[in-house]
C-alpha positions in Angstrom: 0.8 12.6 -39.7 -1.1 9.5 -40.1 -2.9 8.4 -43.4 -6.3 9.3 -42.1 -5.1 12.9 -41.0 -3.7 13.2 -44.6 -7.1 12.2 -46.0 -8.7 14.7 -43.8 -6.4 17.6 -44.9 -6.9 16.6 -48.6 -10.7 16.6 -48.0 -10.7 20.1 -46.5 -8.3 21.4 -49.3 -10.6 19.9 -51.9 -14.3 20.3 -50.7 -15.4 19.3 -54.2 -14.2 15.8 -53.7 -16.0 13.1 -51.6 -14.0 11.7 -48.6 -14.3 8.1 -49.9 -12.8 9.3 -53.1 -9.7 11.0 -51.4 -9.5 7.8 -49.4 -9.4 5.7 -52.6 -6.8 7.9 -54.1 -4.5 8.0 -51.2 -4.6 4.1 -50.9 -4.1 3.7 -54.6 -1.0 5.8 -54.4 0.4 3.9 -51.4 -0.5 0.5 -52.9 1.3 1.4 -56.3 4.4 2.6 -54.6 4.5 -0.6 -52.3 3.7 -2.8 -55.4 6.5 -1.2 -57.4 9.0 -1.6 -54.6 7.9 -5.3 -54.1 8.8 -5.7 -57.8 12.4 -4.3 -57.1 11.6 -1.0 -59.0 12.4 2.6 -57.8 9.8 5.2 -57.4 10.6 8.9 -57.9 8.3 11.8 -56.9 10.1 14.8 -58.5 10.5 17.6 -55.9 9.5 15.0 -53.1 12.0 12.3 -53.2 12.7 8.7 -54.1 11.7 5.2 -52.8 14.0 2.4 -53.2 14.7 -1.0 -51.8 18.1 -1.7 -50.1 19.2 -5.2 -49.2 20.7 -5.8 -45.9 23.1 -8.8 -45.8 22.9 -11.7 -43.3 24.6 -11.0 -40.1 25.0 -12.2 -36.5 23.3 -10.0 -34.0 22.9 -10.1 -30.2 19.7 -10.4 -28.3 19.6 -7.3 -26.1 17.9 -9.0 -23.3 20.2 -12.1 -22.8 23.3 -11.1 -24.9 23.2 -14.4 -26.7 24.2 -14.3 -30.4 21.4 -14.7 -33.0 21.5 -15.2 -36.7 19.8 -12.4 -38.6 18.9 -13.4 -42.2 19.3 -11.2 -45.2 16.4 -8.8 -45.8 15.1 -6.1 -48.1 14.1 -2.9 -46.4 12.4 0.2 -48.0 14.5 3.4 -48.2 13.5 6.9 -48.8 15.8 9.7 -50.0 14.2 13.2 -49.9 14.6 15.5 -53.1 16.5 18.6 -53.3 13.5 20.8 -53.4 12.1 19.2 -50.1 15.5 19.4 -48.2 15.8 23.2 -49.3 12.1 23.7 -48.1 12.8 22.0 -44.7 16.0 24.1 -44.2 15.1 27.4 -45.5 15.1 29.0 -42.1 18.1 27.4 -41.0 20.2 29.1 -43.7 22.8 31.9 -42.6 
């Protein structure tokens, strides 16, 4: 699902809200999560999961096309860990 599909589902589920308001809400939530991660903070949404930033150290990689070695700089990457409630809901049909 992409952001515009999420907005459309939320508009259908909340007919009393205008689409532009729902778009603003979704954009604000995404922007706040992004800003918190950029500041080095962790964002936890109970029952859903937690967003955090992990640092990947510098390393030597390979160009897959030519096979030559390339220096890959250290970088920060976003990381998401699903919450217990979400994992249980996703796996409820798989329990024996």
